[in-house]
C-alpha positions in Angstrom: 27.3 18.7 -39.3 25.1 20.4 -41.9 24.3 18.7 -45.2 27.2 19.5 -47.5 25.1 20.7 -50.5 24.3 24.4 -51.0 20.6 25.1 -50.1 19.9 26.1 -53.7 20.8 22.7 -54.9 18.7 21.0 -52.2 15.7 23.1 -53.3 15.8 22.0 -56.9 13.2 19.4 -57.5 11.6 19.7 -54.0 8.0 18.8 -54.4 8.6 16.7 -57.5 7.9 13.4 -55.7 4.4 14.4 -54.9 3.8 15.7 -58.5 5.1 12.4 -59.9 2.5 10.3 -58.2 -0.1 8.7 -60.5 -3.4 10.7 -60.5 -5.1 7.7 -58.9 -2.8 7.5 -56.0 -4.5 7.8 -52.6 -1.4 8.2 -50.5 -1.6 10.9 -47.9 1.3 13.3 -47.5 2.4 11.5 -44.3 2.5 8.2 -46.3 4.6 9.9 -49.0 7.0 11.1 -46.3 7.4 7.6 -44.9 7.4 5.8 -48.3 10.9 7.1 -49.0 12.2 4.6 -46.4 10.2 1.8 -48.0 13.2 0.9 -50.1 11.6 -2.1 -51.9 8.2 -0.4 -52.3 6.2 -3.2 -50.7 4.2 -1.0 -48.3 6.2 -2.2 -45.3 9.3 -0.5 -43.8 11.8 -2.6 -41.8 14.5 -1.2 -39.6 17.3 -2.0 -42.1 15.4 0.0 -44.7 15.1 3.0 -42.4 18.9 2.7 -41.8 19.5 2.6 -45.5 17.3 5.6 -46.0 19.1 7.6 -43.4 22.4 6.7 -44.9 21.1 7.7 -48.4 20.4 11.2 -47.2 23.8 11.7 -45.5 23.2 10.6 -41.9 26.1 9.0 -40.1 26.2 5.4 -39.0 25.4 6.2 -35.3 22.4 8.5 -36.2 21.1 6.0 -38.7 21.3 3.1 -36.3 19.8 5.0 -33.4 17.1 6.5 -35.5 16.1 3.2 -37.1 15.9 1.5 -33.7 13.9 4.2 -32.0 11.5 4.8 -34.8 10.6 1.2 -35.3 10.5 0.4 -31.6 8.1 3.3 -31.0 5.9 3.0 -34.2 5.7 -0.6 -35.3 2.9 -1.8 -33.1 0.9 1.3 -33.7 0.8 0.8 -37.4 -0.2 -2.9 -37.1 -3.5 -2.8 -35.1 -4.9 -6.2 -34.2 -1.7 -8.0 -35.1 0.8 -9.8 -32.9 4.1 -7.9 -32.2 6.8 -8.8 -34.7 10.5 -9.2 -33.7 11.3 -7.4 -37.0 9.4 -4.3 -35.9 7.8 -3.6 -39.4 6.0 -0.3 -40.0 3.0 -0.5 -42.4 3.0 2.7 -44.5 -0.8 2.8 -45.0 -1.3 2.9 -41.3 1.3 5.5 -40.4 -1.3 8.1 -39.5 -2.1 5.8 -36.5 1.4 6.5 -35.1 1.1 10.3 -34.9 2.3 11.5 -31.5 1.3 14.4 -29.4 3.2 17.7 -29.0 3.8 18.0 -32.7 3.3 20.9 -35.1 -0.1 19.8 -36.3 1.0 20.1 -39.9 -0.3 16.6 -40.5 -3.9 16.1 -39.6 -5.3 12.9 -38.1 -5.5 11.3 -41.5 -1.9 12.3 -42.4 -2.9 15.1 -44.8 -0.8 18.3 -45.1 -2.4 21.3 -43.4 -1.0 24.4 -45.1 -2.3 26.8 -42.4 -0.4 24.9 -39.7 2.7 24.9 -41.8 2.6 28.6 -42.4 1.9 29.2 -38.7 5.3 27.7 -37.8 7.1 30.5 -39.6 4.7 33.2 -38.7 5.0 32.6 -35.0 8.6 31.5 -34.6 10.8 32.8 -37.6 11.7 36.1 -35.9 15.2 36.6 -37.3 14.4 35.6 -40.9 10.9 35.3 -42.1 11.4 32.1 -44.2 13.9 30.2 -42.0 14.3 29.0 -38.4 17.4 29.4 -36.2 18.3 26.7 -33.7 16.9 28.9 -30.9 13.7 29.5 -32.8 13.3 25.8 -33.4 13.7 25.1 -29.7 11.1 27.8 -28.9 8.7 26.1 -31.3 9.2 22.7 -29.7 8.7 24.1 -26.3 5.5 25.9 -27.3 4.1 22.7 -28.8 4.6 20.6 -25.7 1.4 19.1 -24.2 1.4 18.6 -20.4 3.1 15.4 -19.3 3.3 14.1 -22.9 6.9 13.0 -22.5 7.0 10.6 -25.4 5.6 13.3 -27.6 8.3 15.8 -26.4 11.0 13.3 -27.2 9.5 12.3 -30.6 9.2 15.9 -31.7 12.6 16.9 -30.5 14.2 13.9 -32.2 12.5 14.5 -35.5 13.2 18.2 -35.7 16.8 18.1 -34.5 17.6 15.3 -37.0 16.2 17.5 -39.7 18.1 20.5 -38.5 21.4 18.6 -38.3 21.1 17.3 -41.8 19.5 20.2 -43.6 20.6 23.5 -42.0 22.5 25.8 -44.2 26.0 27.3 -43.7 24.4 30.1 -41.5 22.7 27.6 -39.2 19.3 28.3 -40.7 16.6 25.7 -41.5 14.8 27.2 -44.5 11.1 27.1 -45.1 11.3 25.4 -48.5 13.5 22.7 -47.1 11.0 21.9 -44.3 8.1 21.8 -46.7 9.9 19.3 -48.9 10.3 17.0 -45.9 6.6 16.7 -45.3 6.0 14.9 -48.6 9.4 13.1 -48.9 10.4 15.0 -52.0 13.5 16.5 -50.2 14.7 13.0 -49.2 14.6 11.8 -52.8 16.5 14.9 -54.0 19.1 14.5 -51.3 19.6 10.9 -52.3 19.9 11.7 -56.0 22.5 14.4 -55.4 24.6 12.3 -53.1 24.9 9.4 -55.6 27.6 10.9 -57.8 29.8 11.3 -54.7 29.6 7.7 -53.7 32.1 5.1 -54.6 
């Protein structure tokens, strides 16, 4: 099911999270993306925080539970180099760039910085029906084009990330808009979605 708010409402405030950071902040764009799920702002994300973050942006219980489990199982050890595995599967925000997987879009570089040219390339190559939005078919074509040979974990990781985004943020016409996708990369869209859902909660 698509996110219930109209796209125009979702777009208001997108990008504000990055702009609101102190000038001395050294967080990369990827860290900002992940920091939304650091609910107590201690630099470490636990599975229950990821679950809470998913719920805050409108994901159902099953998606939130499954997403939290898969994300932490796959990424925890990669963000904690030299440390013993933890039964709580924490993710260290400052090391999230170490958990980048293959077969992705390349919009984040190896240090977790946003690469504008790679972002624009997504829509230049694959947005055939609408120049500033992706259909489900175009999204699948992009995922297929990004596959690296025998990188099965990367294939699954990319598919899971993009299909979750599409499920939550497509508009009423089944389109994933460019501005929405850009807001995901620095986490500003997540914060907007959470703020706009709060009045509807009891």
